[in-house]
Structures are given as structure tokens and as C-alpha cells.
KEMI-508496 format. One record per residue (C-alpha): residue number from 1; residue in three letters; x, y, z. Coordinates in nm, 3 decimals. Layout:
BEGIN
  seq  type       c1       c2       c3
  NUM   Ala        X        Y        Z
...
***
This chain:
BEGIN
  seq  type       c1       c2       c3
    1   Met    9.038    9.931   10.456
    2   Arg    8.852   10.164   10.665
    3   Leu    9.125   10.196   10.896
    4   Phe    9.085   10.368   11.208
    5   Ala    8.700   10.504   11.073
    6   Ala    8.383   10.440   11.308
    7   Ala    8.392   10.042   11.259
    8   Ser    8.161   10.017   11.543
    9   Ala    7.925   10.276   11.401
   10   Ser    7.904   10.088   11.062
   11   Leu    7.886    9.727   11.211
   12   Leu    7.555    9.827   11.383
   13   Ala    7.415   10.076   11.128
   14   Val    7.451    9.790   10.833
   15   Leu    7.246    9.490   10.856
   16   Val    7.186    9.329   10.501
   17   Val    7.009    8.993   10.417
   18   Val    7.298    8.820   10.189
   19   Ser    7.444    8.509   10.189
   20   Gly    7.699    8.472   10.420
   21   Ala    8.078    8.308   10.435
   22   Ser    7.883    7.939   10.334
   23   Ala    7.632    7.731   10.388
   24   Leu    7.850    7.474   10.523
   25   Glu    8.044    7.723   10.762
   26   Gln    8.169    7.537   11.108
   27   Gln    8.163    7.712   11.453
   28   Thr    8.575    7.593   11.603
   29   Ser    8.904    7.452   11.522
   30   Ala    9.157    7.367   11.822
   31   Leu    9.354    7.659   11.687
   32   Arg    9.471    7.983   11.896
   33   Leu    9.717    8.297   11.850
   34   Val    9.996    8.343   12.101
   35   Lys   10.134    8.711   12.136
   36   Val   10.461    8.775   11.954
   37   Val   10.523    9.110   12.016
   38   Asp   10.346    9.456   12.168
   39   Gly   10.420    9.808   12.184
   40   Leu   10.394    9.879   11.926
   41   Gln   10.245   10.229   11.730
   42   Ala    9.949   10.125   11.460
   43   Pro   10.085    9.849   11.298
   44   Val    9.948    9.752   10.928
   45   Leu   10.186    9.453   10.828
   46   Val   10.394    9.230   10.944
   47   Thr   10.659    8.997   10.732
   48   Ala   11.003    8.849   10.692
   49   Ala   11.268    8.906   10.491
   50   Pro   11.421    8.595   10.261
   51   Gly   11.778    8.476   10.396
   52   Val   11.738    8.678   10.761
   53   Pro   11.579    8.419   10.973
   54   Gly   11.466    8.510   11.303
   55   Val   11.380    8.901   11.247
   56   Leu   11.017    9.032   11.129
   57   Tyr   10.983    9.344   11.047
   58   Val   10.675    9.529   11.105
   59   Val   10.526    9.804   10.926
   60   Glu   10.384   10.095   11.172
   61   Gln   10.136   10.331   10.951
   62   Gly   10.334   10.713   11.080
   63   Gly   10.612   10.602   10.880
   64   Leu   10.796   10.342   11.009
   65   Ile   10.983    9.999   10.993
   66   Arg   11.088    9.802   11.294
   67   Thr   11.244    9.494   11.336
   68   Val   11.115    9.245   11.626
   69   Arg   11.389    9.042   11.743
   70   Ser   11.311    8.742   12.031
   71   Gly   11.001    8.945   12.073
   72   Lys   11.093    9.288   12.128
   73   Ala   11.105    9.557   11.888
   74   Gln   11.437    9.716   11.824
   75   Ala   11.501   10.053   11.908
   76   Gln   11.626   10.191   11.595
   77   Pro   11.407   10.170   11.292
   78   Phe   11.522    9.949   11.000
   79   Leu   11.354   10.249   10.772
   80   Asp   11.227   10.590   10.905
   81   Leu   10.966   10.748   10.633
   82   Arg   10.768   10.948   10.902
   83   Ser   10.874   11.272   10.727
   84   Lys   10.751   11.168   10.413
   85   Val   10.407   11.038   10.505
   86   Arg   10.105   11.147   10.542
   87   Ala    9.915   10.913   10.801
   88   Gly    9.582   10.877   10.938
   89   Gly    9.228   10.700   10.864
   90   Glu    9.357   10.450   10.569
   91   Gln    9.670   10.694   10.468
   92   Gly    9.981   10.599   10.566
   93   Leu   10.295   10.389   10.512
   94   Leu   10.077   10.054   10.407
   95   Gly   10.280    9.821   10.214
   96   Leu   10.667    9.630   10.265
   97   Ala   10.781    9.343    9.996
   98   Phe   11.151    9.243   10.033
   99   Ala   11.296    9.079    9.710
  100   Pro   11.285    8.735    9.649
  101   Asp   11.685    8.761    9.623
  102   Tyr   11.694    8.986    9.923
  103   Arg   11.977    8.780   10.046
  104   Lys   12.186    8.904    9.773
  105   Ser   12.038    9.229    9.635
  106   Arg   11.938    9.379    9.930
  107   Gln   11.633    9.552    9.739
  108   Phe   11.270    9.565    9.907
  109   Val   11.008    9.810    9.822
  110   Val   10.719   10.033   10.037
  111   Asn   10.447   10.145    9.970
  112   Tyr   10.304   10.477   10.110
  113   Thr   10.064   10.810   10.111
  114   Asp   10.303   11.119   10.061
  115   Val   10.247   11.439   10.243
  116   Asp   10.022   11.560    9.937
  117   Gly    9.814   11.211    9.981
  118   His    9.916   11.069    9.696
  119   Thr   10.060   10.672    9.663
  120   Arg   10.409   10.616    9.598
  121   Val   10.583   10.307    9.573
  122   Val   10.966   10.323    9.611
  123   Arg   11.219   10.097    9.577
  124   Tyr   11.537   10.068    9.859
  125   Arg   11.888    9.882    9.963
  126   Ser   11.944    9.811   10.282
  127   Asn   12.305    9.697   10.463
  128   Gly   12.133    9.415   10.593
  129   Ser   12.081    9.596   10.929
  130   Lys   11.924    9.921   10.827
  131   Ala   11.760   10.102   10.485
  132   Leu   11.979   10.284   10.309
  133   Thr   11.796   10.581   10.217
  134   Gly   12.029   10.747    9.952
  135   Thr   11.954   10.454    9.747
  136   Ala   11.551   10.522    9.699
  137   Arg   11.434   10.488    9.362
  138   Gln   11.074   10.562    9.274
  139   Leu   10.896   10.292    9.089
  140   Leu   10.525   10.412    9.132
  141   Phe   10.347   10.749    9.183
  142   Ile    9.968   10.755    9.135
  143   Lys    9.751   11.114    9.238
  144   Gln    9.452   11.007    9.455
  145   Pro    9.152   11.224    9.415
  146   Tyr    9.030   11.120    9.772
  147   Gly    9.181   10.996   10.100
  148   Asn    9.045   10.643   10.143
  149   His    9.069   10.350    9.957
  150   Asn    9.435   10.392    9.872
  151   Gly    9.519   10.022    9.856
  152   Gly    9.832    9.973   10.020
  153   Met    9.947    9.611    9.956
  154   Val   10.290    9.519    9.758
  155   Ala   10.411    9.127    9.682
  156   Tyr   10.597    8.989    9.472
  157   Gly   10.463    8.668    9.294
  158   Lys   10.589    8.350    9.178
  159   Asp   10.695    8.517    8.882
  160   Gly   10.934    8.734    9.096
  161   Leu   10.778    9.025    8.981
  162   Leu   10.595    9.296    9.199
  163   Tyr   10.220    9.353    9.226
  164   Val   10.021    9.682    9.371
  165   Gly    9.713    9.670    9.493
  166   Met    9.517    9.995    9.374
  167   Gly    9.190   10.107    9.548
  168   Asp    8.931   10.290    9.305
  169   Gly    9.050   10.619    9.427
  170   Gly    8.809   10.666    9.712
  171   Ala    8.444   10.834    9.817
  172   Gly    8.191   10.602    9.795
  173   Gly    8.055   10.391    9.501
  174   Asp    8.322   10.516    9.298
  175   Pro    8.176   10.852    9.156
  176   Glu    8.398   10.875    8.860
  177   Gly    8.388   10.513    8.750
  178   Arg    8.756   10.432    8.787
  179   Ala    8.772   10.048    8.824
  180   Gln    8.623    9.959    8.545
  181   Ser    8.815   10.221    8.318
  182   Pro    9.101   10.082    8.126
  183   Ser    9.248   10.453    8.119
  184   Ser    9.272   10.475    8.510
  185   Leu    9.529   10.285    8.763
  186   Leu    9.323   10.319    9.025
  187   Gly    9.075   10.035    9.103
  188   Lys    9.305    9.787    8.972
  189   Met    9.535    9.518    9.025
  190   Leu    9.936    9.626    8.913
  191   Arg   10.240    9.447    8.796
  192   Leu   10.593    9.600    8.798
  193   Asn   10.932    9.536    8.717
  194   Pro   11.157    9.643    8.982
  195   Ala   11.453    9.608    8.748
  196   Arg   11.279    9.859    8.512
  197   Pro   11.190   10.157    8.729
  198   Ala   11.084   10.363    8.415
  199   Ala   10.844   10.119    8.248
  200   Arg   10.469   10.206    8.268
  201   Pro   10.271    9.934    8.542
  202   Val   10.102    9.694    8.358
  203   Ile    9.739    9.644    8.457
  204   Val    9.638    9.259    8.535
  205   Ala    9.301    9.293    8.649
  206   Leu    9.043    9.543    8.663
  207   Gly    8.739    9.620    8.957
  208   Val    8.858    9.615    9.272
  209   Arg    8.748    9.890    9.525
  210   Asn    9.013    9.853    9.797
  211   Pro    9.264    9.553    9.760
  212   Trp    9.384    9.620   10.139
  213   Arg    9.558    9.275   10.156
  214   Phe    9.630    9.046    9.905
  215   Ser    9.856    8.754    9.895
  216   Phe   10.045    8.491    9.712
  217   Asp   10.042    8.116    9.829
  218   Arg   10.406    8.021    9.829
  219   Val   10.323    7.666    9.691
  220   Ser   10.087    7.722    9.423
  221   Gly   10.135    8.089    9.323
  222   Asp    9.778    8.151    9.355
  223   Leu    9.657    8.516    9.420
  224   Trp    9.474    8.594    9.711
  225   Ile    9.233    8.893    9.759
  226   Gly    9.085    9.029   10.052
  227   Asp    8.878    9.331    9.873
  228   Val    8.681    9.561   10.083
  229   Gly    8.293    9.618   10.024
  230   Gln    8.098    9.903   10.029
  231   Gly    7.777    9.881   10.259
  232   Ala    7.680    9.564   10.211
  233   Ile    7.937    9.283   10.110
  234   Glu    8.278    9.184   10.194
  235   Glu    8.495    8.935    9.994
  236   Val    8.755    8.689    9.915
  237   Asp    8.890    8.647    9.565
  238   Arg    9.100    8.370    9.429
  239   Val    9.257    8.325    9.101
  240   Ala    9.491    7.991    8.993
  241   Trp    9.821    8.111    8.901
  242   Pro    9.954    8.127    8.617
  243   Trp    9.627    8.285    8.506
  244   Lys    9.610    8.422    8.142
  245   Gly    9.518    8.769    8.007
  246   Leu    9.316    9.040    8.172
  247   Leu    9.108    8.986    8.484
  248   Asn    8.784    9.187    8.601
  249   Phe    8.697    9.146    8.957
  250   Gly    8.360    9.318    8.925
  251   Trp    8.358    9.640    9.144
  252   Asp    8.139    9.841    9.100
  253   Ile    7.895    9.676    8.871
  254   Tyr    7.937    9.417    9.143
  255   Glu    7.972    9.390    9.508
  256   Gly    8.058    9.060    9.583
  257   Arg    7.800    8.837    9.377
  258   Ala    7.549    9.080    9.402
  259   Arg    7.462    9.355    9.133
  260   Phe    7.553    9.723    9.296
  261   Glu    7.457    9.915    8.981
  262   Asn    7.399    9.916    8.636
  263   Gly    7.628    9.934    8.384
  264   Thr    7.840    9.766    8.162
  265   Leu    8.196    9.563    8.275
  266   Gly    8.516    9.695    8.112
  267   Pro    8.739    9.453    7.984
  268   Gly    8.917    9.111    8.136
  269   Arg    8.736    8.785    8.232
  270   Leu    8.477    8.810    8.545
  271   Val    8.586    8.689    8.870
  272   Gln    8.379    8.640    9.103
  273   Pro    8.459    8.563    9.511
  274   Val    8.493    8.195    9.618
  275   Ser    8.360    8.331    9.969
  276   Gln    8.206    8.640   10.119
  277   Tyr    8.001    8.752   10.412
  278   Asn    7.787    9.045   10.487
  279   His    7.754    9.347   10.725
  280   Ser    7.608    9.158   10.985
  281   Arg    7.925    9.029   11.051
  282   Gly    8.171    9.274   11.008
  283   Cys    8.206    9.563   10.792
  284   Ser    8.618    9.556   10.653
  285   Ile    8.772    9.264   10.520
  286   Thr    9.135    9.198   10.601
  287   Gly    9.283    8.972   10.389
  288   Gly    9.526    8.656   10.449
  289   Tyr    9.752    8.349   10.373
  290   Val    9.714    8.039   10.303
  291   Tyr    9.893    7.826   10.565
  292   Arg   10.211    7.672   10.480
  293   Gly   10.379    7.627   10.791
  294   Ser   10.504    7.260   10.966
  295   Ala   10.389    7.424   11.367
  296   Val   10.048    7.367   11.288
  297   Pro    9.953    7.089   11.097
  298   Ala    9.560    7.114   11.140
  299   Ala    9.572    7.449   10.920
  300   Leu    9.797    7.303   10.664
  301   Gly    9.664    7.457   10.293
  302   Arg    9.398    7.688   10.473
  303   Tyr    9.328    8.015   10.409
  304   Phe    9.271    8.273   10.691
  305   Tyr    9.133    8.588   10.669
  306   Gly    8.934    8.821   10.939
  307   Asp    8.707    9.105   10.974
  308   Tyr    8.866    9.474   11.078
  309   Cys    8.568    9.560   11.272
  310   Ser    8.439    9.282   11.440
  311   Gly    8.779    9.141   11.434
  312   Thr    8.663    8.739   11.366
  313   Val    8.861    8.524   11.193
  314   Trp    8.753    8.290   10.951
  315   Ser    8.961    7.985   10.759
  316   Leu    8.859    7.797   10.436
  317   Lys    8.986    7.499   10.256
  318   Leu    8.979    7.540    9.866
  319   Val    8.899    7.213    9.720
  320   Asn    8.854    7.202    9.311
  321   Gly    8.818    7.569    9.307
  322   Val    8.514    7.576    9.581
  323   Ala    8.577    7.720    9.912
  324   Arg    8.490    7.421   10.182
  325   Gln    8.482    7.391   10.526
  326   Val    8.506    7.765   10.570
  327   Arg    8.485    7.798   10.990
  328   Val    8.511    8.046   11.246
  329   Glu    8.821    8.034   11.437
  330   Pro    8.789    8.044   11.827
  331   Phe    8.971    8.370   11.859
  332   Ser    8.926    8.683   11.734
  333   Val    9.166    9.000   11.706
  334   Lys    9.051    9.365   11.806
  335   Asn    9.092    9.589   11.478
  336   Leu    9.272    9.355   11.288
  337   Thr    9.494    9.516   10.991
  338   Ser    9.702    9.265   10.875
  339   Phe    9.762    8.869   10.853
  340   Gly   10.151    8.805   10.752
  341   Glu   10.381    8.531   10.697
  342   Asp   10.745    8.437   10.850
  343   Asn   11.013    8.257   10.603
  344   Ala   10.900    7.915   10.726
  345   Gly   10.532    7.993   10.652
  346   Glu   10.402    8.044   11.018
  347   Leu   10.113    8.302   11.032
  348   Tyr   10.080    8.604   11.208
  349   Ala    9.795    8.861   11.270
  350   Val    9.868    9.204   11.334
  351   Ser    9.621    9.457   11.553
  352   Ala    9.624    9.822   11.512
  353   Asp    9.648    9.843   11.897
  354   Gly    9.967    9.744   11.901
  355   Ala   10.019    9.370   11.888
  356   Val   10.130    9.069   11.649
  357   Tyr   10.027    8.739   11.722
  358   Arg   10.143    8.391   11.575
  359   Leu    9.947    8.114   11.495
  360   Ala    9.966    7.811   11.731
  361   Ser    9.759    7.484   11.811
***
């Protein structure tokens, strides 16, 4: 994601004629957003911990994880990593995932860029109220050649294993060809087993540029990725669970469904986007979630995603593996950094300006 970059300039400067989200795109629905909390400092993620009702956890890019109860951010942070994090631009504390058995194990994982700008994925335990910093155990360390395209998302799949989205290393156009190279961990979707911290990560997919936000459908287990494009196309990728064999999302041979440069794809089955939009409509996709809550029945089963630069929010319905009923929602979120969901499957949206919103009807 192009966090806090010259988003407005990019949006105005790049107008590319490619296929949009869908020829069947609808305009509005009856949905709305309700503000849950504000006054946060550059929030980039909101999530919940299994077995902990009534609490949201908000990741601030500068290195804090804040707890929110009854619409109020608590003064004492859940975890303070500010001394370990380089924050700014696309760097910082970027990801948080609680173990599926968190109620018992009290384990969770964070993803951040360290003071030297490199990616670290670290497992912690908590006492139920705050993190126990002495329990830190590093699961993954990856050197970053540039200061952007760090990925940052971590999430547990339906198999109970941890997945990590790694950007291609940065700069523009993947100049060293890392995304298609099996010998690099950059430009990949990785799988880790937190129970085996010393084990080498498994590459499950090649060819992502910057999978800033991805998620697993809590019902089907399907993987959804919002992969940030180069200069023309932002894409939504989806893979049905369980998938077999190695996947390849195409970057940097493809940007979206369009050819980006000449070359040969690396290994893996090519997966092309289920939806995409061009840079007349935004410049940096923020992937979201399939809504599985109960408070907004009209949204059930729809995948929500948006754009950091324009603030536009879309949703779509998947029918027989094809994106249908793609529509622009009647609300927008300025500087949209993330979506999130709570334990009940209710959907949230995060603005870097300091607020978290909940989907309502």
C-alpha cells in the first residue's frame, strides 16, 4: 500500500483506459458506516481476539497496539513496540493476528519493519490484558532492499497455520525480478507454523506486488487478496479453499489481467483477478473481508474492499467463482488503510486519520 504517499497527485496524474471493476457495476446500497472510535494515531488495522468479547484491538503504525472498549481507546497499550519499529511511509507496525486458540494459548503474532527497515514477524503471549514482552519469539526475518512494498498482513487460515503477505521488495516494477523468483521470499504469500519457530517458511504463492491486506473467509476459508498495482491497475484476487499446489498471481509479468512486461512466469498455477479497477478510480487498493455478521443481513456473503487514495468502497458477490453485483457503496473512507472484523463477523473500516467505523444498515 502506498501509505501516506502523494496519493492525490498519483490519482490525478494517472488515468489509464483499462477494464473497470465490472460492466455490471451498480451504484449504491442502503448500507452506512457508524463511527466506533476516533483520536487514534495513524491506525492501520483493527481486529478482535478469539474468546475476548467486547474488545477491539487497533494497530497504530508508530508501534502501539491499542484496546478499544465501549468506543473508548484505553490509555494503557496492549503492546508498545515503538522502540523497535521504523515508522513512516509504508513502514511501521503493520500487522496483528491472534491465534485461533488465543483464549487458551494467549498467543498472537505481529508484523513490523524494524529500526533498520527489515521485516520481522514475532510471536508473543499475553496475560489476557496486555502483552508479555519477555515472551517474544521471532518466527520470520526478511531483509528489505527498499523502503516500500513491505506487505505487512498476517492472518491464520482455516488450517490453523499462519500466512504472511510479502511485497516484492519495493522500488518500481520489481527491478530485480524477486516476485517471480522461487529463490526469494519477497513478492510471495508465505505459510508458517508458529509451533515450529525455527522452520523455514513455505512459499504458497508467487507473483504478488504488495498484498497489503488479505483475509480468509471465516465460513469457506477462501483466500482474498487486495494486491496494490503499479501505475495502472488495482486487483482483487480470490482462491477457493483448500487449494492444491503452488499458486502464481502473475506480477510482474502481469498487472491485473494486463501484460506488464515481457518475460516468463515462474512456477505455479496462474491465478488472475476476480475484479480490478483502473487509476481513474483510485491508486492503492485496500483489501477487505467477506461479510459474515448478522447485524447487516443485506451484506451477507459480500466481499468489501476499497481504495486508500479515493476512499471509495466497493463490494461484490461471488457466483460460481465469478464476481457479480459489483457496486460502489454509498459511503467513503478518507485514507482507508484497512478493514477488519470482530468475533461475530461484523465489519469495520479504518482511516489513517484516526477513526474506526462499523458497517451498519
